Every structure is written in C-alpha cells, then in structure tokens.
C-alpha positions as CSV (number, residue, x, y, z in Angstrom):
1,M,17.8,16.8,7.4
2,A,15.8,13.7,7.8
3,T,17.3,10.6,9.6
4,S,17.6,7.2,8.0
5,V,14.7,6.0,10.2
6,E,12.5,8.8,8.9
7,F,13.4,7.8,5.3
8,V,12.4,4.2,6.0
9,V,9.2,5.3,7.7
10,F,8.3,7.5,4.6
11,A,9.1,4.6,2.3
12,L,6.6,2.5,4.4
13,I,4.0,5.3,4.1
14,G,4.4,5.2,0.3
15,L,4.1,1.4,0.2
16,F,1.1,1.1,2.6
17,G,-0.7,4.1,1.0
18,T,-0.3,2.7,-2.5
19,N,-1.3,-0.8,-1.5
20,A,-4.5,0.5,0.1
21,I,-5.8,1.9,-3.2
22,P,-6.5,-1.3,-5.3
23,H,-8.0,-3.2,-2.3
24,F,-10.3,-0.4,-1.3
25,V,-11.4,0.4,-4.9
26,R,-12.0,-3.3,-5.8
27,G,-13.9,-3.7,-2.5
28,V,-16.2,-0.7,-2.9
29,T,-17.0,-1.7,-6.4
30,G,-18.1,-5.1,-5.1
31,Q,-15.3,-7.1,-6.7
32,R,-13.3,-9.9,-5.2
33,H,-9.5,-9.4,-5.0
34,M,-6.5,-11.2,-3.6
35,T,-5.5,-10.3,0.0
36,P,-3.1,-12.1,2.4
37,F,-6.2,-13.9,3.6
38,G,-6.9,-15.7,0.3
39,S,-6.8,-15.4,-3.5
40,E,-10.6,-14.7,-3.7
41,S,-11.2,-12.5,-0.8
42,S,-14.6,-10.8,-0.5
43,A,-15.3,-7.2,-1.4
44,V,-15.9,-6.4,2.3
45,L,-12.6,-8.0,3.3
46,N,-10.9,-5.9,0.6
47,V,-12.4,-2.7,1.9
48,L,-11.2,-3.6,5.4
49,W,-7.7,-4.6,4.2
50,G,-7.4,-1.4,2.1
51,S,-8.6,0.7,5.0
52,A,-6.1,-1.0,7.3
53,N,-3.3,-0.2,4.9
54,A,-4.5,3.4,4.7
55,A,-4.7,3.6,8.5
56,V,-1.1,2.4,8.8
57,A,0.1,5.0,6.3
58,G,-1.9,7.7,7.9
59,S,-0.8,6.8,11.4
60,L,2.9,6.8,10.4
61,A,2.5,10.1,8.7
62,W,0.8,11.6,11.8
63,V,3.5,10.3,14.1
64,Y,6.3,11.5,11.8
65,Y,4.6,14.8,10.9
66,D,7.7,16.8,12.0
67,A,9.8,14.9,9.4
68,I,7.7,16.0,6.4
69,E,10.1,17.7,4.1
70,A,10.9,17.5,0.4
71,S,13.3,14.6,0.8
72,T,10.9,12.4,2.8
73,L,8.0,13.2,0.4
74,V,10.3,12.1,-2.5
75,V,11.0,8.9,-0.7
76,A,7.3,8.2,-0.1
77,F,6.5,9.0,-3.7
78,V,9.3,6.8,-5.2
79,A,8.3,3.9,-2.9
80,G,4.7,4.3,-4.0
81,V,5.6,4.3,-7.7
82,V,7.8,1.2,-7.2
83,M,4.9,-0.5,-5.4
84,A,2.4,0.5,-8.1
85,A,4.8,-0.7,-10.9
86,G,5.3,-4.0,-9.1
87,L,1.5,-4.4,-8.6
88,A,0.9,-3.6,-12.3
89,S,3.5,-6.2,-13.3
90,Y,2.1,-8.8,-10.9
91,W,-1.5,-8.3,-11.9
92,S,-0.6,-8.5,-15.6
93,E,0.4,-12.1,-15.3
94,E,-2.1,-14.6,-16.6
95,N,-2.8,-16.4,-13.3
96,P,-1.3,-14.4,-10.4
97,E,-1.0,-16.3,-7.2
98,L,0.1,-15.4,-3.7
99,P,3.5,-16.8,-2.9
100,W,2.2,-18.8,0.0
101,E,-0.7,-20.5,-2.0
C-alpha cells in the first residue's frame, strides 16, 4: 500500500507532466505562450519550461519507481485530468492573465 507521501508525489507527477505538454507543444510549433516568466514568453522559453516540467515529473517517477502501483497511477491520472480541465477553463477566458501580472 502506498504512503500518503507517495500519493502526493504521484499527484505532483500528474500535475507537472500535464503542464509540460502545452508549453512544449506551443514552443515547438513556434508560438508564444504564457509562462511564469511573462505573458508573452518566446517559443524557445516555452520549450525550456515544458522540458523542465517534464524533467521534474520524470525525475519524481524515477525516484519513486518502487511506489508505482494501481493506486498511485490513478492519483497521477486524476491530478493530470484536474490540471488539464483547469488549464482548459483558464485558456477559454477572453483575456487570461497570470495572477501576478
């Protein structure tokens, strides 16, 4: 049975892994996209930010490899779906802005 720490780690894996996708895709297609560094971050910065998110998710999965079981995968999946739904809702707004801008 997974520990509560492992559940939290796999939730983070789902969140970071999901967040990596839009940044990386927008970046490799040459489009600007919002990052924590600014609302109109360059395509290159988005590739780097997406890659950093994927590296965090991958590193956590590597370190917690022994905790991979059905329950932790469900937690990662649910966290990823929640993140994806939140991003979809956020980007559906007419003029989305970062909270600190």
